[in-house]
N, C-alpha and C positions, 0 to 999 in steps of 0.2 A: 713624799715626806709626810710623816704622821705627827700631828700636833695634838697632844693630850693635855687638855686644860679643864678648867672649871669656870663656867659662865659667870658666876658671882664673884670671882677672884679678880681684883683690879690688876694684878700682875699678869695673869693670863690674858686679860682683855687688852692690856697695853702691848703685850708681845704679839697678839693676833693682829692688832691694828698696825704694828710695825711691819709685819710680814705683808699685810694687804697693801699698805702704802708703797711698798717696793715691788708689788706685782708678783710676789712669791706665792706659788700655789701650794696648797697643803690639804690633807684630809684631816678633818677635825673629829676628835673623840672626847666625849664627856667622861672625865676621870672618875666620877662617882657612879654613874649609870653603867660604865664599862671599865671597871678598875683593872689595871694590869694584873694579870694572874701570875701564879707562882712560876709556871713554865716560861712565860714571856719574860718575867723579870730575871730569871736565871739565865736565859739566853742573852739578854741585853748585857747583863753584868759580865758574862764570859766573853762575848763577842767584842765588846767595847772596853773591856778592862775597867769597869766602873767601880768606884768606891761605894759600897752599899750604904754607908752612913750618909753620903751626899744625897741619896734618894729620899731621905726623910724630910718632911715638911716641919722643920724644927720650930717654926713660928705659929703652927696651927694649934687650935684648942685641943684637938684629939691627942696630939703629941704631949701637951702639958697634962691633960687629964690622966693619961696612962703613965705619967712620970718617966717618960722614955729617956730623958737626959741621964738619969741614974741607972736605968735598966739596960740600955743598949750596950754599954761597954762590957757587960757580963754575958751578953747573948752571943750565940754562935752565928756565923753568916747565914746558915740555913734557917735559924729561928728568925733572924731579921727579915729575910725574904718572905717567909711564911706570914709574918706580921704585916709587912707592906701589902701583901696580896689580900688581906682581909678587909681593907678599907681605903678607898681612893683619897680620903682626906688626910691620910698619913703620908702620901706621896707628894714630894715637892713638885710644884707646877710653875709654869708649863714644862712638859717633857716633850722634846722634839726629837723624833727618831729619823735620822737620815741614813743614807747608804753607808757612810764612813764615820759617822759620829753621832753622839747623843748630846743634846744641849739640855741641861738641867737648870730650871729657873730662867729668868730673863735678865741677862747682863748685856745691855745694849752694845757695849764695846766688843765683847766676845762675839756677839751675833754679827755685828758689822764686819769684823775681821773674817768671819767664816763665809758670809754671803757675798762679800765684795771681791 
């Protein structure tokens, strides 16, 4: 299991602690230092049938600075993926990649249902 998060993000830290408290092992990756690349994002979207828009960190400063709320609806899927690949701060976190699923963000109920 791959856990892609940001150490300064309270949600990433809460999710990480949740996993650790349950003894769930994972490999951790820093989303800014090792941002998901275009090919990786494309593969995840296809393999797991992900909604690209759900991958955006809509509460982030970068999202607001770039006025993405207005721009995303006019962008192609390919343009959205290329944009996500430019900056880890645009990607919703944590991003947990499992064999059969991708968990986007930390929703404790969803995580509990999956891991129990």
